[in-house]
KOLKELUM-48235 format. One record per residue (C-alpha): residue number from 1; residue in three letters; y, z, x. Coordinates in nm, 4 decimals. Example, Ala and Ser with C-alpha at 12.3 -4.5 7.8 and 13.67 -1.06 7.14 Angstrom:
{seq=1 type=Ala north=-0.4500 up=0.7800 east=1.2300}
{seq=2 type=Ser north=-0.1060 up=0.7140 east=1.3670}
This chain:
{seq=1 type=Met north=-11.0239 up=-6.2718 east=5.4620}
{seq=2 type=Glu north=-10.7097 up=-6.2246 east=5.2564}
{seq=3 type=Asn north=-10.8125 up=-5.8965 east=5.0947}
{seq=4 type=Ile north=-11.1171 up=-5.7252 east=5.2451}
{seq=5 type=Phe north=-11.0625 up=-5.8080 east=5.6132}
{seq=6 type=Pro north=-10.7131 up=-5.6493 east=5.6333}
{seq=7 type=Leu north=-10.8539 up=-5.3355 east=5.4695}
{seq=8 type=Tyr north=-11.1357 up=-5.2897 east=5.7194}
{seq=9 type=Ser north=-10.9360 up=-5.4071 east=6.0225}
{seq=10 type=Leu north=-10.7470 up=-5.0754 east=6.0057}
{seq=11 type=Phe north=-11.0618 up=-4.8958 east=6.1187}
{seq=12 type=Gly north=-11.1215 up=-5.1570 east=6.3871}
{seq=13 type=Phe north=-10.7831 up=-5.0817 east=6.5443}
{seq=14 type=Ile north=-10.8489 up=-4.7061 east=6.5376}
{seq=15 type=Ile north=-11.1999 up=-4.7413 east=6.6827}
{seq=16 type=Leu north=-11.0812 up=-4.9674 east=6.9647}
{seq=17 type=His north=-10.8023 up=-4.7230 east=7.0527}
{seq=18 type=Met north=-11.0525 up=-4.4350 east=7.0599}
{seq=19 type=Leu north=-11.2841 up=-4.6362 east=7.2861}
{seq=20 type=Met north=-10.9967 up=-4.7035 east=7.5252}
{seq=21 type=Tyr north=-10.9050 up=-4.3341 east=7.5234}
{seq=22 type=Ser north=-11.2643 up=-4.2368 east=7.6053}
{seq=23 type=Ala north=-11.2547 up=-4.4824 east=7.8958}
{seq=24 type=Asn north=-10.9255 up=-4.3237 east=8.0080}
{seq=25 type=Ile north=-11.0854 up=-3.9787 east=8.0080}
{seq=26 type=Tyr north=-11.3839 up=-4.1038 east=8.2049}
{seq=27 type=Phe north=-11.1699 up=-4.2576 east=8.4788}
{seq=28 type=Trp north=-10.9239 up=-3.9655 east=8.4828}
{seq=29 type=Arg north=-11.2146 up=-3.7348 east=8.5522}
{seq=30 type=Arg north=-11.3719 up=-3.9698 east=8.8048}
{seq=31 type=Phe north=-11.0531 up=-3.9917 east=9.0073}
{seq=32 type=Arg north=-10.9652 up=-3.6237 east=8.9461}
{seq=33 type=Val north=-10.6502 up=-3.6744 east=8.7441}
{seq=34 type=Asn north=-10.5841 up=-3.3357 east=8.5846}
{seq=35 type=Tyr north=-10.5206 up=-3.4692 east=8.2341}
{seq=36 type=Thr north=-10.6191 up=-3.1455 east=8.0583}
{seq=37 type=Phe north=-10.3529 up=-2.9499 east=8.2474}
{seq=38 type=Ile north=-10.0868 up=-3.2179 east=8.2024}
{seq=39 type=Phe north=-10.1462 up=-3.2463 east=7.8269}
{seq=40 type=Gly north=-10.1670 up=-2.8698 east=7.7898}
{seq=41 type=Phe north=-10.5078 up=-2.8676 east=7.6194}
{seq=42 type=Lys north=-10.6529 up=-2.5264 east=7.5469}
{seq=43 type=Lys north=-10.9172 up=-2.4570 east=7.8092}
{seq=44 type=Gly north=-11.2689 up=-2.5186 east=7.6849}
{seq=45 type=Thr north=-11.1614 up=-2.7113 east=7.3753}
{seq=46 type=Glu north=-11.0549 up=-3.0429 east=7.5282}
{seq=47 type=Leu north=-11.2657 up=-3.3439 east=7.4355}
{seq=48 type=Gly north=-11.4595 up=-3.5297 east=7.7031}
{seq=49 type=Tyr north=-11.5302 up=-3.8998 east=7.6930}
{seq=50 type=Arg north=-11.8719 up=-3.8352 east=7.5336}
{seq=51 type=Glu north=-11.7149 up=-3.6497 east=7.2415}
{seq=52 type=Val north=-11.4550 up=-3.9228 east=7.1861}
{seq=53 type=Leu north=-11.7293 up=-4.1862 east=7.2024}
{seq=54 type=Leu north=-11.9271 up=-3.9868 east=6.9474}
{seq=55 type=Leu north=-11.6306 up=-3.9779 east=6.7095}
{seq=56 type=Ser north=-11.5521 up=-4.3481 east=6.7535}
{seq=57 type=Ser north=-11.9153 up=-4.4520 east=6.7103}
{seq=58 type=Gly north=-11.9420 up=-4.2314 east=6.3997}
{seq=59 type=Leu north=-11.6358 up=-4.3985 east=6.2498}
{seq=60 type=Ala north=-11.7772 up=-4.7389 east=6.3458}
{seq=61 type=Val north=-12.1039 up=-4.6602 east=6.1656}
{seq=62 type=Leu north=-11.9141 up=-4.5546 east=5.8524}
{seq=63 type=Thr north=-11.7051 up=-4.8722 east=5.8676}
{seq=64 type=Phe north=-12.0055 up=-5.0994 east=5.9095}
{seq=65 type=Ala north=-12.1785 up=-4.9159 east=5.6257}
{seq=66 type=Gly north=-11.8759 up=-4.9886 east=5.4082}
{seq=67 type=Val north=-11.8756 up=-5.3571 east=5.5035}
{seq=68 type=Ile north=-12.2481 up=-5.3888 east=5.4376}
{seq=69 type=Ser north=-12.2167 up=-5.2116 east=5.1021}
{seq=70 type=Asn north=-11.9378 up=-5.4533 east=5.0077}
{seq=71 type=Leu north=-12.1532 up=-5.7515 east=5.0977}
{seq=72 type=Asp north=-12.4578 up=-5.6050 east=4.9247}
{seq=73 type=Met north=-12.2714 up=-5.5481 east=4.5994}
{seq=74 type=Glu north=-12.1396 up=-5.9030 east=4.6218}
{seq=75 type=Met north=-12.4904 up=-6.0458 east=4.6572}
{seq=76 type=Asp north=-12.6695 up=-5.8208 east=4.4082}
{seq=77 type=Gln north=-12.6512 up=-5.9688 east=4.0590}
{seq=78 type=Arg north=-12.6614 up=-5.6222 east=3.9025}
{seq=79 type=Thr north=-12.3440 up=-5.5067 east=4.0770}
{seq=80 type=Lys north=-12.1629 up=-5.8364 east=4.1199}
{seq=81 type=Ser north=-11.9677 up=-5.7870 east=3.8006}
{seq=82 type=Phe north=-11.8353 up=-5.4459 east=3.9118}
{seq=83 type=Thr north=-11.5497 up=-5.5955 east=4.1123}
{seq=84 type=Ala north=-11.3295 up=-5.2863 east=4.0952}
{seq=85 type=Leu north=-11.6086 up=-5.0601 east=4.2234}
{seq=86 type=Thr north=-11.6755 up=-5.2980 east=4.5114}
{seq=87 type=Glu north=-11.3105 up=-5.3034 east=4.6143}
{seq=88 type=Leu north=-11.2843 up=-4.9228 east=4.6172}
{seq=89 type=Val north=-11.5207 up=-4.8845 east=4.9148}
{seq=90 type=Pro north=-11.2491 up=-4.9182 east=5.1863}
{seq=91 type=Leu north=-11.0238 up=-4.6732 east=5.0006}
{seq=92 type=Gly north=-11.3096 up=-4.4235 east=4.9829}
{seq=93 type=Leu north=-11.3586 up=-4.4567 east=5.3563}
{seq=94 type=Val north=-10.9889 up=-4.3843 east=5.4202}
{seq=95 type=Ile north=-11.0123 up=-4.0741 east=5.2023}
{seq=96 type=Val north=-11.3175 up=-3.9527 east=5.3981}
{seq=97 type=Val north=-11.1342 up=-3.9974 east=5.7313}
{seq=98 type=Leu north=-10.8276 up=-3.8110 east=5.6015}
{seq=99 type=Leu north=-11.0404 up=-3.5256 east=5.4653}
{seq=100 type=Ile north=-11.2131 up=-3.4869 east=5.8020}
{seq=101 type=Thr north=-10.8811 up=-3.5013 east=5.9905}
{seq=102 type=Phe north=-10.7147 up=-3.2309 east=5.7803}
{seq=103 type=Cys north=-11.0262 up=-3.0224 east=5.7223}
{seq=104 type=Pro north=-10.9245 up=-2.6544 east=5.7766}
{seq=105 type=Phe north=-11.2753 up=-2.5401 east=5.8686}
{seq=106 type=Asn north=-11.3931 up=-2.4952 east=6.2255}
{seq=107 type=Ile north=-11.6035 up=-2.8115 east=6.2345}
{seq=108 type=Ile north=-11.5715 up=-3.1523 east=6.4029}
{seq=109 type=Tyr north=-11.3478 up=-3.0359 east=6.6880}
{seq=110 type=Gln north=-11.0978 up=-2.8368 east=6.4827}
{seq=111 type=Ser north=-10.8808 up=-2.7410 east=6.7815}
{seq=112 type=Ser north=-10.8360 up=-3.1034 east=6.8908}
{seq=113 type=Arg north=-10.7666 up=-3.2193 east=6.5351}
{seq=114 type=Phe north=-10.4972 up=-2.9561 east=6.4864}
{seq=115 type=Phe north=-10.3463 up=-3.0393 east=6.8261}
{seq=116 type=Leu north=-10.3255 up=-3.4046 east=6.7182}
{seq=117 type=Ile north=-10.1717 up=-3.3116 east=6.3829}
{seq=118 type=Gln north=-9.9138 up=-3.0888 east=6.5542}
{seq=119 type=Cys north=-9.8108 up=-3.3675 east=6.7926}
{seq=120 type=Ala north=-9.7933 up=-3.6126 east=6.5017}
{seq=121 type=Ile north=-9.5608 up=-3.3773 east=6.3107}
{seq=122 type=His north=-9.3383 up=-3.3481 east=6.6173}
{seq=123 type=Cys north=-9.3251 up=-3.7286 east=6.6380}
{seq=124 type=Ile north=-9.2460 up=-3.7731 east=6.2693}
{seq=125 type=Cys north=-8.9726 up=-3.5085 east=6.2840}
{seq=126 type=Ala north=-8.8137 up=-3.6398 east=6.6046}
{seq=127 type=Pro north=-8.5578 up=-3.5463 east=6.7311}
{seq=128 type=Leu north=-8.5797 up=-3.2014 east=6.5702}
{seq=129 type=Tyr north=-8.8411 up=-3.0772 east=6.8187}
{seq=130 type=Lys north=-8.8167 up=-3.0447 east=7.1942}
{seq=131 type=Val north=-9.0003 up=-3.3421 east=7.3435}
{seq=132 type=Thr north=-9.3110 up=-3.2563 east=7.5448}
{seq=133 type=Leu north=-9.5442 up=-3.4934 east=7.7245}
{seq=134 type=Pro north=-9.8170 up=-3.4929 east=7.4530}
{seq=135 type=Asp north=-9.5542 up=-3.5759 east=7.1897}
{seq=136 type=Phe north=-9.4070 up=-3.8805 east=7.3604}
{seq=137 type=Phe north=-9.7505 up=-3.9885 east=7.4837}
{seq=138 type=Leu north=-9.8761 up=-3.9963 east=7.1236}
{seq=139 type=Ala north=-9.5616 up=-4.1781 east=7.0115}
{seq=140 type=Asp north=-9.6292 up=-4.4418 east=7.2768}
{seq=141 type=Gln north=-9.9797 up=-4.4859 east=7.1343}
{seq=142 type=Leu north=-9.8309 up=-4.5405 east=6.7887}
{seq=143 type=Thr north=-9.6104 up=-4.8223 east=6.9192}
{seq=144 type=Ser north=-9.9316 up=-5.0140 east=6.9922}
{seq=145 type=Gln north=-10.0605 up=-4.9652 east=6.6372}
{seq=146 type=Val north=-9.7982 up=-5.1644 east=6.4467}
{seq=147 type=Gln north=-10.0644 up=-5.3727 east=6.2735}
{seq=148 type=Ala north=-10.2463 up=-5.0556 east=6.1676}
{seq=149 type=Phe north=-9.9263 up=-4.9322 east=5.9996}
{seq=150 type=Arg north=-9.9008 up=-5.2659 east=5.8211}
{seq=151 type=Ser north=-10.2621 up=-5.2294 east=5.7106}
{seq=152 type=Leu north=-10.1724 up=-4.8930 east=5.5567}
{seq=153 type=Glu north=-9.8857 up=-5.0616 east=5.3753}
{seq=154 type=Phe north=-10.1323 up=-5.3205 east=5.2466}
{seq=155 type=Tyr north=-10.3549 up=-5.0380 east=5.1187}
{seq=156 type=Ile north=-10.0626 up=-4.9013 east=4.9155}
{seq=157 type=Cys north=-9.9807 up=-5.2461 east=4.7797}
{seq=158 type=Tyr north=-10.3401 up=-5.3486 east=4.7079}
{seq=159 type=Tyr north=-10.4503 up=-5.0281 east=4.5374}
{seq=160 type=Gly north=-10.1187 up=-4.8894 east=4.4162}
{seq=161 type=Trp north=-10.0236 up=-5.2014 east=4.2243}
{seq=162 type=Gly north=-10.3753 up=-5.2530 east=4.0883}
{seq=163 type=Asp north=-10.4438 up=-5.5863 east=4.2603}
{seq=164 type=Phe north=-10.7919 up=-5.4675 east=4.3606}
{seq=165 type=Lys north=-10.9072 up=-5.4989 east=3.9975}
{seq=166 type=Ser north=-10.8636 up=-5.8749 east=4.0075}
{seq=167 type=Arg north=-10.9407 up=-5.9111 east=4.3798}
{seq=168 type=Ser north=-10.6165 up=-6.0903 east=4.4497}
{seq=169 type=Asn north=-10.2932 up=-5.9708 east=4.5997}
{seq=170 type=Lys north=-9.9373 up=-6.0852 east=4.5522}
{seq=171 type=Cys north=-9.7936 up=-5.8544 east=4.8158}
{seq=172 type=Leu north=-9.6085 up=-6.1214 east=5.0112}
{seq=173 type=Glu north=-9.4399 up=-6.2340 east=4.6906}
{seq=174 type=Ser north=-9.2738 up=-5.8942 east=4.6552}
{seq=175 type=Asn north=-8.9371 up=-5.8314 east=4.8199}
{seq=176 type=Val north=-9.0178 up=-5.4596 east=4.8379}
{seq=177 type=Tyr north=-9.3338 up=-5.5329 east=5.0357}
{seq=178 type=Lys north=-9.1469 up=-5.7674 east=5.2692}
{seq=179 type=Thr north=-8.8803 up=-5.5035 east=5.3288}
{seq=180 type=Phe north=-9.1340 up=-5.2386 east=5.4198}
{seq=181 type=Tyr north=-9.3182 up=-5.4992 east=5.6296}
{seq=182 type=Phe north=-9.0096 up=-5.4793 east=5.8520}
{seq=183 type=Val north=-8.9713 up=-5.1019 east=5.8258}
{seq=184 type=Val north=-9.3260 up=-4.9927 east=5.9128}
{seq=185 type=Ala north=-9.3242 up=-5.2183 east=6.2194}
{seq=186 type=Val north=-9.0222 up=-5.0483 east=6.3740}
{seq=187 type=Ile north=-9.1013 up=-4.6867 east=6.2792}
{seq=188 type=Pro north=-9.3016 up=-4.6078 east=6.5987}
{seq=189 type=Phe north=-9.0310 up=-4.7550 east=6.8230}
{seq=190 type=Trp north=-8.7627 up=-4.5702 east=6.6273}
{seq=191 type=Ile north=-8.9502 up=-4.2441 east=6.6859}
{seq=192 type=Arg north=-8.9614 up=-4.3100 east=7.0603}
{seq=193 type=Ser north=-8.5912 up=-4.3941 east=7.0699}
{seq=194 type=Leu north=-8.5116 up=-4.0646 east=6.8935}
{seq=195 type=Gln north=-8.7282 up=-3.8771 east=7.1430}
{seq=196 type=Cys north=-8.5369 up=-4.0411 east=7.4270}
{seq=197 type=Leu north=-8.2098 up=-3.9413 east=7.2607}
{seq=198 type=Arg north=-8.3262 up=-3.5790 east=7.2375}
{seq=199 type=Arg north=-8.4219 up=-3.5757 east=7.6069}
{seq=200 type=Leu north=-8.0925 up=-3.7414 east=7.7016}
{seq=201 type=Leu north=-7.8955 up=-3.4675 east=7.5268}
{seq=202 type=Glu north=-8.1081 up=-3.1845 east=7.6689}
{seq=203 type=Glu north=-8.1733 up=-3.3059 east=8.0229}
{seq=204 type=Lys north=-7.8546 up=-3.5105 east=8.0775}
{seq=205 type=Asp north=-8.0782 up=-3.7762 east=8.2348}
{seq=206 type=Ile north=-7.9275 up=-4.1238 east=8.2113}
{seq=207 type=Met north=-8.2751 up=-4.2753 east=8.2526}
{seq=208 type=Gln north=-8.3691 up=-4.1400 east=7.9103}
{seq=209 type=Gly north=-8.0701 up=-4.3217 east=7.7647}
{seq=210 type=Leu north=-8.1834 up=-4.6457 east=7.9259}
{seq=211 type=Asn north=-8.5349 up=-4.5869 east=7.7973}
{seq=212 type=Gly north=-8.3946 up=-4.5397 east=7.4484}
{seq=213 type=Leu north=-8.2063 up=-4.8696 east=7.4769}
{seq=214 type=Lys north=-8.5311 up=-5.0354 east=7.5798}
{seq=215 type=Tyr north=-8.6917 up=-4.9241 east=7.2547}
{seq=216 type=Val north=-8.3888 up=-5.0403 east=7.0586}
{seq=217 type=Ser north=-8.4336 up=-5.3867 east=7.2125}
{seq=218 type=Ile north=-8.8001 up=-5.3789 east=7.1073}
{seq=219 type=Ile north=-8.6978 up=-5.2832 east=6.7526}
{seq=220 type=Ile north=-8.4687 up=-5.5861 east=6.7377}
{seq=221 type=Ala north=-8.7410 up=-5.8116 east=6.8816}
{seq=222 type=Val north=-9.0050 up=-5.6880 east=6.6361}
{seq=223 type=Ala north=-8.7653 up=-5.7329 east=6.3447}
{seq=224 type=Met north=-8.6823 up=-6.0876 east=6.4526}
{seq=225 type=Arg north=-9.0505 up=-6.1783 east=6.5000}
{seq=226 type=Thr north=-9.1303 up=-6.0353 east=6.1577}
{seq=227 type=Gly north=-8.8490 up=-6.2411 east=6.0080}
{seq=228 type=Asn north=-8.9887 up=-6.5479 east=6.1801}
{seq=229 type=Glu north=-9.3350 up=-6.4791 east=6.0360}
{seq=230 type=Leu north=-9.2005 up=-6.4431 east=5.6827}
{seq=231 type=Asn north=-8.9350 up=-6.7175 east=5.6850}
{seq=232 type=Arg north=-9.0611 up=-6.9697 east=5.9439}
{seq=233 type=Gly north=-8.7308 up=-7.1346 east=6.0221}
{seq=234 type=Met north=-8.6078 up=-7.2802 east=6.3504}
{seq=235 type=Thr north=-8.3191 up=-7.0332 east=6.3657}
{seq=236 type=Trp north=-8.5554 up=-6.7388 east=6.3243}
{seq=237 type=Lys north=-8.7859 up=-6.8847 east=6.5899}
{seq=238 type=Ile north=-8.5066 up=-6.9200 east=6.8478}
{seq=239 type=Ile north=-8.3700 up=-6.5692 east=6.7842}
{seq=240 type=Ala north=-8.7215 up=-6.4214 east=6.7923}
{seq=241 type=Ala north=-8.7969 up=-6.5944 east=7.1227}
{seq=242 type=Met north=-8.4724 up=-6.4762 east=7.2858}
{seq=243 type=Thr north=-8.4966 up=-6.1135 east=7.1713}
{seq=244 type=Ser north=-8.8680 up=-6.0917 east=7.2463}
{seq=245 type=Gly north=-8.8197 up=-6.2397 east=7.5906}
{seq=246 type=Phe north=-8.5524 up=-5.9855 east=7.6800}
{seq=247 type=Ala north=-8.7561 up=-5.6948 east=7.5403}
{seq=248 type=Thr north=-9.0672 up=-5.8102 east=7.7275}
{seq=249 type=Ile north=-8.8866 up=-5.8287 east=8.0617}
{seq=250 type=Ala north=-8.7277 up=-5.4843 east=8.0145}
{seq=251 type=Ser north=-9.0527 up=-5.3241 east=7.8955}
{seq=252 type=Thr north=-9.2621 up=-5.4798 east=8.1708}
{seq=253 type=Tyr north=-9.0222 up=-5.3586 east=8.4384}
{seq=254 type=Trp north=-9.0219 up=-5.0085 east=8.2869}
{seq=255 type=Asp north=-9.4023 up=-5.0009 east=8.2649}
{seq=256 type=Ile north=-9.4664 up=-5.1034 east=8.6222}
{seq=257 type=Val north=-9.1718 up=-4.9507 east=8.8108}
{seq=258 type=Ile north=-9.0780 up=-4.6402 east=8.6113}
{seq=259 type=Asp north=-9.3920 up=-4.5320 east=8.4261}
{seq=260 type=Trp north=-9.6449 up=-4.6396 east=8.6915}
{seq=261 type=Gly north=-9.4190 up=-4.5898 east=8.9936}
{seq=262 type=Leu north=-9.5332 up=-4.9163 east=9.1517}
{seq=263 type=Leu north=-9.3478 up=-5.1984 east=9.3292}
{seq=264 type=Arg north=-9.2005 up=-4.9701 east=9.5952}
{seq=265 type=Trp north=-9.0578 up=-5.1833 east=9.8752}
{seq=266 type=Ser north=-9.0646 up=-4.9121 east=10.1424}
{seq=267 type=Ser north=-9.4052 up=-4.7704 east=10.0508}
{seq=268 type=Arg north=-9.6826 up=-4.7408 east=10.3079}
{seq=269 type=Asn north=-9.8930 up=-4.9306 east=10.0508}
{seq=270 type=Pro north=-9.6992 up=-5.2591 east=10.0214}
{seq=271 type=Trp north=-9.5685 up=-5.3254 east=9.6679}
{seq=272 type=Leu north=-9.7383 up=-5.0107 east=9.5366}
{seq=273 type=Arg north=-9.6544 up=-4.6431 east=9.6008}
{seq=274 type=Asp north=-9.7362 up=-4.3937 east=9.8730}
{seq=275 type=Lys north=-9.9883 up=-4.1930 east=9.6707}
{seq=276 type=Leu north=-10.2796 up=-4.3641 east=9.4965}
{seq=277 type=Val north=-10.5999 up=-4.2275 east=9.3452}
{seq=278 type=Ile north=-10.7931 up=-4.5568 east=9.3399}
{seq=279 type=Pro north=-10.9004 up=-4.6674 east=9.6908}
{seq=280 type=Asn north=-10.9158 up=-5.0345 east=9.5939}
{seq=281 type=Arg north=-10.5523 up=-5.1476 east=9.5887}
{seq=282 type=Ser north=-10.6343 up=-5.4755 east=9.4166}
{seq=283 type=Val north=-10.6932 up=-5.2791 east=9.0947}
{seq=284 type=Tyr north=-10.3206 up=-5.2007 east=9.0761}
{seq=285 type=Phe north=-10.2205 up=-5.5639 east=9.1227}
{seq=286 type=Ala north=-10.4726 up=-5.6730 east=8.8586}
{seq=287 type=Ala north=-10.3334 up=-5.4102 east=8.6183}
{seq=288 type=Met north=-9.9776 up=-5.5352 east=8.6730}
{seq=289 type=Val north=-10.0775 up=-5.8954 east=8.6043}
{seq=290 type=Leu north=-10.2747 up=-5.7951 east=8.2938}
{seq=291 type=Asn north=-9.9818 up=-5.5914 east=8.1669}
{seq=292 type=Val north=-9.7554 up=-5.8956 east=8.1856}
{seq=293 type=Leu north=-10.0084 up=-6.1311 east=8.0241}
{seq=294 type=Leu north=-10.0961 up=-5.8947 east=7.7401}
{seq=295 type=Arg north=-9.7299 up=-5.8258 east=7.6685}
{seq=296 type=Leu north=-9.6847 up=-6.1994 east=7.6109}
{seq=297 type=Ala north=-9.9216 up=-6.1928 east=7.3142}
{seq=298 type=Trp north=-9.6145 up=-6.2033 east=7.0860}
{seq=299 type=Met north=-9.5695 up=-6.5706 east=7.1835}
{seq=300 type=Gln north=-9.8475 up=-6.6524 east=6.9372}
{seq=301 type=Ser north=-9.6166 up=-6.5807 east=6.6431}
{seq=302 type=Val north=-9.3059 up=-6.7387 east=6.7948}
{seq=303 type=Leu north=-9.4837 up=-7.0608 east=6.8905}
{seq=304 type=Gly north=-9.6115 up=-7.0931 east=6.5355}
{seq=305 type=Ile north=-9.9809 up=-7.0582 east=6.6185}
{seq=306 type=Arg north=-10.0915 up=-6.9404 east=6.2752}
{seq=307 type=Glu north=-10.4590 up=-7.0300 east=6.2996}
{seq=308 type=Ala north=-10.7067 up=-7.1176 east=6.5729}
{seq=309 type=Pro north=-10.9825 up=-7.3777 east=6.5229}
{seq=310 type=Phe north=-11.2429 up=-7.1035 east=6.4907}
{seq=311 type=Leu north=-11.0284 up=-6.8140 east=6.3605}
{seq=312 type=His north=-10.8661 up=-6.7408 east=6.0272}
{seq=313 type=Arg north=-10.4970 up=-6.6449 east=6.0308}
{seq=314 type=Thr north=-10.5664 up=-6.2780 east=5.9573}
{seq=315 type=Ala north=-10.8347 up=-6.2674 east=6.2271}
{seq=316 type=Leu north=-10.5879 up=-6.4132 east=6.4796}
{seq=317 type=Ile north=-10.3312 up=-6.1468 east=6.3893}
{seq=318 type=Ala north=-10.5966 up=-5.8779 east=6.4356}
{seq=319 type=Leu north=-10.6959 up=-6.0247 east=6.7732}
{seq=320 type=Val north=-10.3364 up=-6.0122 east=6.8987}
{seq=321 type=Ala north=-10.3120 up=-5.6509 east=6.7785}
{seq=322 type=Cys north=-10.6318 up=-5.5665 east=6.9697}
{seq=323 type=Leu north=-10.4849 up=-5.7156 east=7.2879}
{seq=324 type=Glu north=-10.1896 up=-5.4766 east=7.2586}
{seq=325 type=Ile north=-10.4273 up=-5.1811 east=7.2164}
{seq=326 type=Leu north=-10.6140 up=-5.2899 east=7.5309}
{seq=327 type=Arg north=-10.2831 up=-5.3082 east=7.7177}
{seq=328 type=Arg north=-10.1956 up=-4.9591 east=7.6025}
{seq=329 type=Gly north=-10.5303 up=-4.8274 east=7.7243}
{seq=330 type=Ile north=-10.4620 up=-4.9680 east=8.0718}
{seq=331 type=Trp north=-10.1082 up=-4.8245 east=8.0638}
{seq=332 type=Asn north=-10.2442 up=-4.4794 east=7.9768}
{seq=333 type=Phe north=-10.4469 up=-4.4442 east=8.2949}
{seq=334 type=Phe north=-10.1724 up=-4.5415 east=8.5388}
{seq=335 type=Arg north=-9.9041 up=-4.3506 east=8.3495}
{seq=336 type=Leu north=-10.0950 up=-4.0253 east=8.3764}
{seq=337 type=Glu north=-10.2007 up=-4.0983 east=8.7340}
{seq=338 type=Asn north=-9.8348 up=-4.1288 east=8.8314}
{seq=339 type=Glu north=-9.7565 up=-3.8084 east=8.6416}
{seq=340 type=His north=-10.0366 up=-3.6287 east=8.8243}
{seq=341 type=Leu north=-9.9295 up=-3.7452 east=9.1703}
{seq=342 type=Asn north=-9.5525 up=-3.7513 east=9.1521}
{seq=343 type=Asn north=-9.4502 up=-3.5494 east=8.8465}
{seq=344 type=Val north=-9.2136 up=-3.8314 east=8.7531}
{seq=345 type=Gly north=-9.1580 up=-3.6975 east=8.4021}
{seq=346 type=Lys north=-9.0546 up=-3.3514 east=8.5267}
{seq=347 type=Tyr north=-9.3440 up=-3.1917 east=8.3421}
{seq=348 type=Arg north=-9.5945 up=-2.9365 east=8.4679}
{seq=349 type=Ala north=-9.8081 up=-3.1510 east=8.6951}
{seq=350 type=Phe north=-9.8862 up=-2.9908 east=9.0287}
{seq=351 type=Lys north=-10.1224 up=-3.0775 east=9.3091}
{seq=352 type=Ser north=-10.1686 up=-2.7068 east=9.3870}
{seq=353 type=Val north=-10.1147 up=-2.3822 east=9.1978}
{seq=354 type=Pro north=-10.0041 up=-2.0626 east=9.3829}
{seq=355 type=Leu north=-10.2268 up=-1.7569 east=9.3654}
{seq=356 type=Pro north=-10.1068 up=-1.4674 east=9.1464}
{seq=357 type=Phe north=-10.0707 up=-1.2268 east=9.4405}
{seq=358 type=Asn north=-9.9154 up=-1.2073 east=9.7868}
{seq=359 type=Tyr north=-10.1266 up=-1.2207 east=10.0984}
{seq=360 type=Asp north=-9.9783 up=-1.0543 east=10.4045}
{seq=361 type=Glu north=-10.1451 up=-1.1753 east=10.7228}
{seq=362 type=Asp north=-9.9642 up=-0.9115 east=10.9390}
{seq=363 type=Glu north=-10.1194 up=-0.6265 east=10.7433}
{seq=364 type=Glu north=-10.4656 up=-0.7731 east=10.7989}
{seq=365 type=Lys north=-10.4016 up=-0.7983 east=11.1733}
{seq=366 type=Asp north=-10.3045 up=-0.4291 east=11.1871}
{seq=367 type=Leu north=-10.6358 up=-0.3399 east=11.0262}
């Protein structure tokens, strides 16, 4: 649980996020949300929910094969002594995933892979690039994968420092590791704040400035919670609770009111908005409640709940990370629905597209 589980949990986070994205695509199509047009996907190359499910299930099979091979080598007396070889299985799986992602050949959805890589480069280089909807949408996904970034840091520590040879890690004893434990957690939020800064300067929209401040408050909250996890003092706990509480309130309000466009007092749909794609209004209220509850998952670390009666500490951390990914999946649907209906982000989302020619009714009458 201290070594192998954190290595394989990285793939669990990615698979769960892909499953949520496939569910998003399914419901976007079912309720006719024009996600392909909004994202700017090249016609005929966009992935459907079946293709995303295929990719996620393929990665899941590879991951389970790696886990089983680890267990098999542990149980087999002939390979039990080859500890280093056993520990290299997760690293080999990461290398395979990276090779597939950056493969230059026209296989395994090349167009979609390159589109993802391009958006990732724009996120990493923020604010040097003009911010488009796919770029900030991807950056928002990364903010829900903080634990995955920490897993990557653990990979570097575990394999880079040679701990895998003795199957023991002293990462938390290193000040360098602790420092980067802070840094990698705030990188996604820092990227989003830089994107907001770029949009503020270009569009002169004060709302982008406020959105950037929201991400700054999250950065402070994440840093304080990380400090509380590493130091476990009463002062850290109080500061973490205060900063996290403020960031949660600000983020929840932004999610529901700004990103989803809900809680409109004068709407013909009480507490919602005028235009909805889901006929059952209770779905929106359930989503708002779930958003609040799942955002409060950080209380686990502040309250000092390190282990559950039936869960190891690392498994509990992974569970909390999965709850955030589920929340992000729910956010994705309603964010794009609001974009489709109201064009709140001032991007190219239209309910109708004009024809490329003029039609003169008077001329037809003369004929």
